[in-house]
N, C-alpha and C positions, 0 to 999 in steps of 0.2 A: 504493499500500499504505499504509495508515494505521497507522504503528509504534506510536504512542502509545496505540492502542487495544489493542494486543496485548501487554500486561504480563503478567509473571508473577513469582511469589516464589520467589527462589532458596532451597534448602534446603542449609545447610551441612553438609559432612561431612568427615571427616578420614582420611587414609591413616595406618595405624598403623605402617607399616614405611618404612624408607629403603633404597633399593637399595645404599648403601655398607656396609649392615650385612652384606651377603652377599658372602662372599670369592670372588673370580673365579679359576678354576683353569685357565683357558686365554684366550688373545686371539684373537678373530676381528674382521675388519674390517667386516663388514655384519651388520645385524640384520634385513634384508628378509626372509630366509627363516623367521623365527621361527614366524608363525602358519602358513604353508604346512607346516613340518616337524611342528608339532603336530597339523596336520589330517590328515597323512598316517599319522602314527603312532598317534594317538588317536582313531580314528573310532569315534563314538558314534551308535548306533542310534536314529533318531526315533520317539518314541512317541506324537506328536502325531497327532490323527486329523484326518480331511479336514475335518470340520465346524469343529473349533476353528481350523484354518488359515485358513479361509474369514473367520473372526471377526476376524483380524488385519488391520490395514490395509496397503494396497499399499505405502506408505511405510515400514511396519515390516518388511514382508517384504523389501524392498529394501535397507533398513539392515542387517538381519541378513545378507543375501548379501554386502554389500560389506565388513562387518566381518569374517565367517568367513574371507574370503580376503585380508584386509589390504589391500584395493584403496583407492585415492585416484584423484581425476580424471586424474591422469597415466597410470593404466593403462587408459585408455579403449580403446586399440586392442585391448588383451587381452579385457576383459570384453565389449565390444560384439560380439564374435565368438562369444560363449558362448550357446547357445540358452536355458538357463535365465535368463540375465540379459535376453535379448531378450523372453522371455515375462513376466518381472517388470516390465520397462519398458512393455509393451504394457498391463498392468494400471494401472500407475501414470498412463499417458497417459488411459485410460479413466475412472479416478478423477478426474483433474484436470478433464476435460472435463465430467464429471458435476457437480462442484462449481462450475466456471466455464464455463456455456455459451457465452459469447462469445469463449473463447479460440481458436477456431478462426477468428475474424475478425482476431484479432491475429496468429496464424501466417500467414494469407493475406496481411495487411500487410506482414510482414516478407519473404516470399517475392516480392511484387510489387516492393517497394523496394529489394530486396538487402540488407537490414539482418539483423543478428543481434542478439539481445538485448544483447550486448556494446556496441552502437553507441549506447547511451542518450543520450550528450551530441549525437548527430547527429540523433536522431529526437524528442527531447523537447520540442522547441518545434514541431513539425510540427502543425498544427491537425487533420489527419485522425488521428493518432496520439493526440492529446488526448482527441478524441471518443471514440474506441475505449478508451481507458483509462478514461475517466470512467464508460462504460458497464459496464466490467468491475468498477469499484470500486463502483458502485451495486449491482450484484449481490451482491458480497461483504458490503457494509455492510447489505444486508437480512436477513442471517443471522447468528446468533451466531458470533463469531470464535473458532475453537478455540484453545486454549492454546498448542500447538505450532507457531502461525504465526510466532512470535518464534523458532524454531528456526533458527540458522544453517546446519544441515545441509540445509535446504530452500531456501536462498537462490541466486538467479542473480546473474549479474554486473549484470543490470539493477536487481535489488533493491538491491544495494550501492551502485549509482549513485544510486538514490533516496535512500538512507541518507544519502550524503555531502550530497546537495542538501538533505535535511531538516535535517541539522546546521547547514549554513550559514544556512538561514532561520529556525532556532530551533524547528522543529517538533519535532526530536528532540534529546533532550539525554542526559547521562551516565547517567541512570536507565535509559533505554531501552537504551543500550549495556551497561550491566550485566546487564540481564535477558538478552539476547543472550549475553554471556558466561558466563551461569551455566549454560547448556546445554553449553557446551564444557568448563568446569571439571567438570561432573558426569560427562562423557564421559572426560575424562582420569583421574578418580578410578576410573571403570569399567575401563579400560584397565590401570590399575596393579593393581587388585584381581584381574583375570582373569590377569595375568601371574604374580601371587604364587601364584595358586591352581594355575597350571600347573606352577610351580616345586615346590610341595607334592605335587603328583601324581608328578613326576619323582622327588621323595624317596621316595615310597611304592614306585615301581617298582624304585628302587635297593635299597631294603631286601629286596623279594622276590627279586632277582637275587642278592643277598648270601646270603639263605637258601639258594637253590637251588645256589650255589657249595658251601655246606658239604656238602650231600648229593649232590653231582656224583659219578659213577660212573667216569668216565675223563677223560683229558686233553682230548679233544675237546669235551666239554661244558663243561669249564672255560674252554677258549679261546673258545667261542661266547658264554658268560656274559660274558667279559672284552670281547668286542666289543661287546655289548649295552651294558656298562656305560661304555665309551668314548663310545658314541653318545648316552647320557643325558647325560654330561658336555658333549658338544658342544651339545646342545639347551639345556642349563640355561645355558651360558654365552652362547649368543646370546639367551635371554629376559633374562639379566641386563644385556647390552649395550643391549637394547631399553628397558629401564627407566631409561637416562640420561634426565635432563630433556630435552634437546634432541631425542631420539626421540620420546618422549611428546608434547611440543609440536608437533613436525614432524607426526606422526600426526594429531593432533586438528585443526591448522589445515589439513592436507592434505585432511581430510574434508568441509571447508567450500568450500575454494577450491583453485586450483592453487597449488603453492608450488615454490620453486627456478626457476632460469633456464628460459625456455620452449625449445622445439625450435630456433628460429631466433635465438635470443638473442644478440647479438653481443658479450656481456660488458661489464662495467663499465670505463670509460674512466678510466685513471690517468695524471696529468700525468707522473709520473717512474717509469713501470713498469720502465724499464731500469736504475734505480738499485739496485745490489745491495743497499745497506743497508736498504732497505725492502721485500725480497722477502718476509721473513716476515710482515711487516704485510699485504701485499697478500694473500699466501696466507690469512691468518687471515681477513680480511674476505671473500674469495671463499668460504671454507668456510662462514661464517655465512649467505651468501646462498643457500645450497642449502636452507635451512630457512625462508626468508622468502617472503611472498606474491609471487607471479610478477608481479602488476600494480604492486607497489611496485617491483620490480627494474627493470621496463621503464621506469618513470618516472625512476628513479635513473641508468638508462644514458645519459640525455641530460646529465648532470652530468659535469664535469671534476673528479676527487677527486685531491687531493695528499695523498699516504700520507706519514706521519711515524712515527719511532720516537723516544719521548720517555720521561722519568721519570713524568710524570702525564699520563695522556690526556685529551684535550680534542676538542671540534668547533667550527668556525668556518667561517662562509660569508661570503665577500669577493667581491664582484662576481661573476664566472662561475666563480670557483673555490672549491670546498668542501674545507677541510682536515680530515682525520680522522687524529688522532694517537693511537697506542696506546702503552701501558706495555709494558715487556718482561717476560718471565718466564712462569710457569704461569697467571697472571691476563690474559694477553693475549686470550683468546677472551672472557673476561668484559668486559673493556674494549671489545672489538670490538663485542658486541651493545649494550652501553651507549652508545657513541658512534653506531653506526646508528640507535639509537632516536632520537637527537637529529637525525639527518639526515632520517629518515622524517617527524619532527615538522615539520621545515622545508618537506619537500615536499608535506605535507598539512595545510595551516591548519585543516581541521576537527579535527585531533587537539589542537591548542593550545586550540581553543574548548571541546573536551570537558574537556580537562585542568582548564582554568579553574575550570569548574563543579564537576567532581570535587574539586579542591583547596579551593575555598571551602567546600564542604560538610563536608568532612574536617576542615578546620582552623578552623571558625568559633569565634570567641572565643579563639583562640590568639594570643599575642604572640610576636614575633620574639626567638630567642635564639640566641646564638652556637653554632656547630657544634661548638665545642670543638678541642682539639689534635689532628691538626697543621694545622687549617684557618686561613686568615687570619681576622683579627678582624672583618673586613667580610662574611664568608660566614656568613648567619644563616638560620634555620630556623624553621618552625612545626611542632613535634614531633608533635602529634596522638598516635595510638596506632600510627603506622607502625613496622613492624618494624626500620626503619633510619632514623635521624633525616635522613639525607641526602635521603630521599624528598620531604620539606617544605623543601628549600631555596627561598629566595625570590630571584627575579629581578625583581621589580616586580609581578607578580601582576595582569597583565592578559590580555586574549584574545590579544595578540600577543607576549607575553613568553615566555620559555623556561620550562621545568619539568623536574624530575627524573622524573617520574611514569611516563612511558612507557620512558624510558632505564633507570631502575632495574626497572622491571617486566619488560621483555624481558631484561635480565640476570637476574632472578631466575627467570623461566619456563623459559629456555634453558639455563641452567647451575647451576640449583638454590641459588643463593645467596638471601640475605635471608629465609629462613623464610618465604616467601610463603603456605605452606600455612597459617599462622596468621591470615591475613588473608584470607577468601574474598571480600570485598567489594572488595578491590584485585585480586586474581586475576580476577574477573569483568570488570572494568573493562578490564584489559590484554588477556584473551582476546576480549572483545567488539569492541575495536579491530581486533585481528589478523584477526577474522572478519569484519567487516563494513565496515571503512573502506577 
């Protein structure tokens, strides 16, 4: 897949409201029922003609199906048994085979060798695979490449393996990653818009019930209206919960790849799991793991983590032991995402290579300056137009040095800090890493 050929320009847009502006009236532990409740309650009759439906691509129809039901790859056991999904998937396969006539050979190769697309590192050096892959690439290159080929919602695990290889060889850079991430940022903005629209619709329904209550003729009618109003409040609070940054980010990333521990995940290994004083730290780290790429977690499971409770969080890797120390209080979750960003940066050297390119582009011509109080005098940054000067902190600025780009970005996307909406370029970069590396 020639990623560099498939570039697109990201259009920036901004969401006008913040979920914190809406007062929550009840607490509910799960936001997973939101779109299902809205679907059950607010059924809209489709007016699309059969002719117009056929004009839409198979991928668009599949995307609409998955979005309407709030499905992600983790729900495969559910949607694969749905006849509607099966019909859409058949259309998608026919569409793929029409565009890539050699795909049947690829499928036959996988079946004969016992490989799946996830086994890229195993089959990438097989001359037979390389010949089949070149044949397929030649077919693709003979046509105009559609703009949506950079869309991470179409990626397979094999595509991401190729992207990682491309980063290592220098064929793919931070520009391509931002192009990928722009699709995810736009999707996140769409999700937020749709959920605010759902809240607005609930407000309209509430106003209508209040009007009916005024003209109710008996106690039974009033009680029925009150039941409906309580249901509206429940739905509204579920939607508000789903507007939390961690929920929106999890949904977007989950539409591109598996997130959270897999079915057979043994769990993260902690050196001091039995230590009562760090149970809160471990519980917070495990909570963050629920929202992160499954591939990343599987790689992390091989590491021994020493959890600590300290005044100022930090990450350090010494030999076989990785130390993740979190600061106490309400900011512990923010600190957890931040330090996990450093952890995954360590596990995926491709990320540091990308950060190096991104950092140098953004800070070109910038001189080092002290971060200011309460930081030590030797803690310096290149400020650029980052929404937080700590994002530009300097650790030597090489492909092997540390950065604060991913760590601050993950903290921002998952907890809503640092006003990342004001920096779409930065958002695109972080989303691109989460969706493709």
